[in-house]
N, C-alpha and C positions, 0 to 999 in steps of 0.2 A: 538486579536480575530480571525483574519484570520488564525493564527497558529493553534489555537484550531480546526478550521474547517478542515484544512489540516491533522492534526494528527488524527482527528476522521475519516476522509475519508480513511487514510492509514490503520488504525486499522480495519475499516469496510471491506476493501479489504482483509485483512489477515483472518479475521473471515469468510468471504465469502468463501475463499479458503478452510479453514478447514472444513466447513460444507458441501462443495461439493465434498470433497475427497472420491474417491472410488478406492482403490488400485488394484481392479480386472480389471480395464480398462486402459491399458497403454496409449492409445491415449488421454483419458481424463486427466490422470496424467500429461502428457506432456503439455496439454493446461494450466492446473493449474500452472505447473512449469514456463511456459513462462509468465504467468500473474504476476509472482514475479517482473518482470520489471516494471509493472504499480505500484505495491505497493512501490517499491523502489523509483520511480520517485515522487510519492505523498509525501513520507516521506522526500525525499531530498528537495522538494519544501518547505515543512514546515520548515525545518532547515534553508534554505536560507532566507525565509521570517522572521523568528525569528531573525537571525543575522542582517538582514537589518533593522528591527524595532528597535533593540537595538543600532544600529549605529546612528540613528537620535537623 
């Protein structure tokens, strides 16, 4: 169940980025690009949690 939450949160982060994208503002684009780190960390945590859950 926690995996679903983490994957949902990761997907939400990516959708948030897509809805906020405005290519006419370079500073804003950079901020969104840097937020990819957060999306990656959320998805990585989901994968680790899933692997750990199947190990038990």
